N, C-alpha and C positions, 0 to 999 in steps of 0.2 A: 782405686787406683793403686796398684802395687808399687812400692818403691823400687828403686834399682836394687839388683842383687850384687853381692860383692864379686869382684873379678876373681876368676876369668869368665864368669858367666855374663853374657851380654843380654841385657833386658831391652826389649823393644815394646812400645805401646801403640795400639791402634784404637782410635775412637771413631766408630763408624755410626753415622747418623745419631750422634749424641743428642739425647732428648732434652734440649735446653728448656723448652716451654713447659714440659710436664715433669721436669726433674724433681721439683718439690714434692709432687704427689707420689711419685714412684719411690722416693727415698724417705717417705713419711716426714717431710718437711726438714730434712737434715742435709739439704743440698750444699750448705756451707762446708761440710766435711769434705765432700768432693771438690769444691772450689779450691780449698786449702791444699789438698793433696796435689791437684793439678798444678797450682801455682808454685808449690815446692819442687815439683818435677820439672817444671819449665826453668828452674834455676839451676839444675844439674847439667853441666856441660857434656857430660857422658850420655845423657838421656837422648833416646831416639823415638820420636813420636810422630805418628801419621794421623791426621784428622781428615775424614772423608765424609762429605755430605752432598746431597742432591738439591737441585733447585726446585724440586717438586715435592719435598717432604710434607707429609700430611700433619705433622705435629709441630714443626718449628718453621717459621717463615724464613726464606732465604736471606732476607735483609737482616734478620736477627742473627743467623749464622755468619753472615759477612762481618757484621759489627764485632761479634764475639771473636772471630779469627783475627781481626785487626788488633783487638785488645790483647789477645794472647801473644801477639808478635812483639808487643812493646815490652822492653826489658827482658827479653827471652834469651837465655843462654843455652838452651837445649838445641839439639838438632831436630828442628820442628818442620815438618812437611805438611801443608794443607792442600786439599784438592776438592774443588766443587765440580760435580758431574752433571752436565745438562741432561734433563729427563729423569734423574735418579730420584726415587721417592724413598720413604722411610724403610720400606720393606724390600726394595731392590728387586722387584718382580718384573720390571720392564726390561726393555733392550738395553738399558744403561747398566744392567747387572754385569754384561760382558766387559764393559769399560772399567767397572769397579774391580772385578776379578784380576783383569790385566794390570791395573794400577797397583793393587795390593801385591800381586806376585812380583812386579818390577821392583817395588819398594823393598820388599823382603829380600829379593835377590841382591839388591844394592847393600842392604843392611848385613847380609851374611858373607859378602864377598871380603876375604881378608884383605886388609889395607897393607900395602907394602911400607916397610919402615926404611927411611932413607939411610944409606950407608954413610958412616963418618969417615 
């Protein structure tokens, strides 16, 4: 997880089918490093994070994702968006891939739209 870059660079993060159940194996049992980085990022009010997962993931049960998302939302200061897509699996080869692409495109569009600054 890369930290936020200094202004004027706007950094956004997308966690797609984050491998909760096998994370320890694929990180050589260093998953705490990733947990710490994500928790730090969640405390940054300038952070923009999208988490997308499907309810048919082959590696992580949807109940585990749902609990993880609820835990992440506690004491969160970042701009966190979460999305669970019906029919989405880990590899997004199903028809749910269209919904995934649309959701990411919409989120990115919202993230890159300049915000108007109120006039004083």
